[in-house]
C-alpha positions in Angstrom: 3.2 21.4 0.8 5.8 18.7 1.1 6.2 15.8 -1.4 7.3 12.3 -0.8 8.4 9.7 -3.4 7.3 6.2 -2.8 8.4 3.2 -5.0 5.9 0.5 -5.6 6.9 -2.5 -7.9 9.8 -0.6 -9.3 7.9 2.6 -10.1 8.4 5.9 -8.3 5.3 8.0 -7.4 5.7 11.5 -6.2 2.9 12.3 -3.7 1.9 15.5 -1.9 1.1 15.4 1.8 0.5 17.7 4.8 3.4 19.0 6.8 4.7 16.4 9.2 3.1 13.5 7.4 6.1 12.6 5.3 7.3 9.6 7.4 3.8 8.2 7.7 3.2 8.4 3.9 6.6 6.7 3.3 5.7 3.9 5.7 2.3 3.4 4.0 4.0 3.3 0.7 6.4 0.7 2.0 3.5 -1.4 3.3 1.9 -1.4 -0.1 5.3 -2.3 -1.7 5.7 -5.1 0.8 2.3 -6.5 -0.1 3.0 -6.3 -3.8 6.3 -8.1 -3.4 4.6 -10.8 -1.3 2.0 -11.3 -4.1 4.8 -11.3 -6.7 6.6 -14.0 -4.8 3.4 -16.1 -4.6 2.1 -15.6 -8.2 5.1 -14.3 -10.2 4.9 -11.6 -12.8 1.2 -11.2 -13.4 1.2 -7.6 -14.4 1.7 -4.3 -12.5 -2.0 -3.4 -12.5 -3.2 -6.8 -11.4 -0.6 -6.9 -8.6 -1.5 -3.4 -7.4 -5.3 -4.2 -7.5 -4.8 -7.5 -5.6 -2.7 -5.7 -3.0 -5.3 -3.0 -2.6 -8.1 -5.5 -2.2 -6.1 -7.5 0.4 -5.4 -4.3 2.4 -9.1 -3.2 2.1 -10.2 -6.7 3.3 -7.9 -6.5 6.4 -9.2 -3.0 7.1 -12.8 -4.2 6.8 -12.2 -7.0 9.3 -10.5 -4.7 11.7 -13.5 -2.3 11.5 -15.9 -5.1 12.3 -13.8 -6.0 15.3 -13.7 -2.4 16.5 -17.4 -2.1 16.1 -17.9 -5.2 18.2 -16.0 -3.8 21.1 
């Protein structure tokens, strides 16, 4: 099983994934990092955990809205 290291807010996380999913996992990790950095730019240093939770909630909110749109099609 391959492993990928993603860096989020300066911390490296080694994650396992299925064969062939390495690039996708790296891209998803980068998307989370981008969101964390956006929040950091808006709110400053408010703590690693808080930044990560805020990023996760924002991503979940976007996903929820997209699911509603898909269901309406």
